[in-house]
C-alpha positions as CSV (number, residue, x, y, z in Angstrom):
1,M,-7.5,0.7,8.6
2,V,-6.4,-2.8,7.1
3,K,-8.7,-5.4,5.8
4,P,-6.5,-8.7,4.8
5,N,-8.0,-10.5,2.0
6,R,-7.8,-14.3,1.3
7,N,-5.7,-13.8,-1.9
8,M,-2.7,-12.3,0.0
9,T,-3.4,-9.0,-0.2
10,V,-4.6,-6.5,2.2
11,T,-6.6,-3.3,1.6
12,V,-5.2,-0.3,3.1
13,W,-7.0,3.3,4.0
14,F,-4.9,5.9,4.2
15,D,-5.4,9.5,6.6
16,D,-5.9,11.2,3.4
17,G,-8.7,9.1,2.0
18,K,-6.2,7.1,-0.2
19,I,-7.3,3.4,-0.6
20,K,-4.5,1.0,-1.9
21,T,-4.2,-2.6,-2.0
22,F,-0.8,-4.3,-1.2
23,N,0.1,-7.4,-2.5
24,A,2.0,-9.6,0.3
25,E,3.1,-12.3,-2.0
26,P,6.6,-10.8,-3.2
27,L,7.3,-10.1,0.8
28,A,6.4,-14.0,1.6
29,Q,8.6,-15.1,-1.3
30,R,11.5,-13.9,0.7
31,G,11.1,-16.7,3.0
32,G,12.4,-16.5,6.4
33,V,10.0,-15.0,8.9
34,Y,7.9,-13.8,6.0
35,A,7.3,-17.4,4.8
36,K,4.6,-17.0,7.5
37,L,2.3,-14.9,5.5
38,Y,1.6,-17.9,3.1
39,D,-0.3,-19.4,6.6
40,E,-3.9,-18.0,5.2
41,E,-5.0,-17.9,9.1
42,F,-1.8,-16.3,10.3
43,F,-2.3,-13.7,7.5
44,V,-5.8,-12.8,8.4
45,N,-6.0,-13.1,12.1
46,R,-2.6,-11.4,12.9
47,C,-2.9,-8.8,10.1
48,V,-2.9,-5.2,12.1
49,I,-1.7,-1.6,12.3
50,L,1.4,-1.5,14.5
51,N,4.1,1.2,14.0
52,K,1.4,3.3,12.2
53,T,1.5,0.9,9.1
54,L,0.4,-2.2,8.1
55,A,1.8,-5.3,10.1
56,W,1.4,-9.0,11.1
57,D,1.5,-9.4,15.1
58,L,4.2,-12.1,15.3
59,S,3.3,-12.8,19.1
60,G,-0.3,-12.1,19.5
61,S,0.7,-9.3,22.1
62,F,0.8,-6.5,19.7
63,D,4.4,-5.9,20.3
64,P,5.7,-3.2,17.9
65,D,8.9,-4.6,18.1
66,N,7.9,-8.2,17.3
67,C,6.0,-8.0,13.9
68,I,6.4,-7.9,10.1
69,D,5.8,-4.4,9.2
70,V,5.6,-2.8,6.0
71,C,6.9,0.7,5.1
72,S,3.8,2.9,4.7
73,D,5.5,4.8,1.7
74,L,6.0,1.3,0.3
75,I,2.3,1.0,-0.1
76,Y,1.2,4.5,-0.6
77,N,3.5,5.0,-3.4
78,D,3.2,1.7,-5.2
79,L,6.8,1.0,-4.8
80,K,8.5,-2.4,-5.6
81,L,10.3,-4.5,-2.7
82,A,14.0,-4.0,-3.0
């Protein structure tokens, strides 16, 4: 389960019970398609689980090939974006 927060973070619940908070601002700072994450309405309303991980649905049709998704290992292990 994922719950977007108004401060560019997302609370993520994993199947093993672990709960993590993902800060999406470093991703948005990359620009390009990621800049959409700065739009608060997009950030909150398009935050879903696609491809078995946290994602933002770009098309509104839940197309797993048309989304911004984040590697679940990155979130689970508190890794930094490369």
